[in-house]
C-alpha positions in Angstrom: -2.6 4.2 -9.5 -0.7 3.3 -6.4 1.3 0.1 -6.6 1.1 -2.4 -3.8 3.8 -4.7 -2.3 3.5 -7.7 -0.1 7.0 -7.1 1.3 5.5 -5.6 4.5 8.5 -6.2 6.8 10.9 -4.5 4.3 8.8 -1.4 4.2 8.2 -1.3 8.0 12.0 -1.2 8.5 12.2 1.6 6.0 9.5 3.5 7.8 11.2 3.0 11.2 14.6 4.2 9.8 12.9 7.3 8.4 11.2 8.0 11.7 14.5 7.6 13.5 16.1 10.1 11.1 13.2 12.5 11.8 12.1 12.3 8.1 8.4 12.0 7.2 7.0 8.6 6.6 4.7 9.6 3.7 6.3 7.5 1.0 4.7 4.2 1.9 1.6 3.2 4.0 0.8 -0.2 5.4 -2.8 -1.4 5.0 -4.8 -4.4 6.1 -6.8 -5.6 3.1 -10.2 -7.3 3.0 -8.6 -10.7 2.8 -6.9 -10.1 6.2 -3.4 -9.7 4.9 -1.2 -6.7 5.2 0.1 -4.9 2.1 2.0 -1.8 1.5 0.9 1.2 -0.6 3.9 2.5 -2.4 3.0 6.2 -2.5 6.4 7.1 -3.8 5.7 5.0 -7.0 2.2 6.2 -7.9 1.4 7.3 -11.4 -1.6 8.8 -13.2 -4.0 6.6 -15.1 -7.0 7.6 -17.1 -10.3 5.7 -16.6 -10.0 4.1 -20.1 -7.2 1.9 -18.7 -9.2 0.7 -15.7 -11.0 -2.5 -16.7 -12.8 -3.3 -13.4 -12.3 -4.1 -9.8 -9.3 -6.0 -8.6 -10.1 -9.6 -8.1 -8.0 -12.0 -6.1 -9.0 -15.6 -5.7 -12.5 -15.0 -7.1 -13.1 -12.2 -4.5 -13.1 -8.5 -5.0 -10.2 -7.1 -3.0 -11.0 -4.1 -0.9 -9.0 -2.0 1.6 -10.8 -2.1 4.9 -8.3 -0.3 7.0 -5.4 2.1 6.2 -2.9 2.8 8.9 0.7 4.0 9.3 3.2 2.3 11.5 4.8 4.5 14.2 
């Protein structure tokens, strides 16, 4: 599982600082979700999960939430 965060601006600043320090920006990725909002994949916080713990698709506001575009800033 990869946790998501809605604190996009915070993580964009972190990514910019890492870029300025010539460090890789592979710890977080910004994505635009199917609902049109941006979210951040917290790659640094991912953890393994077996399929027995996955109950179904992620539903937000009676809609299945899908990732339509994954991109990295800078």
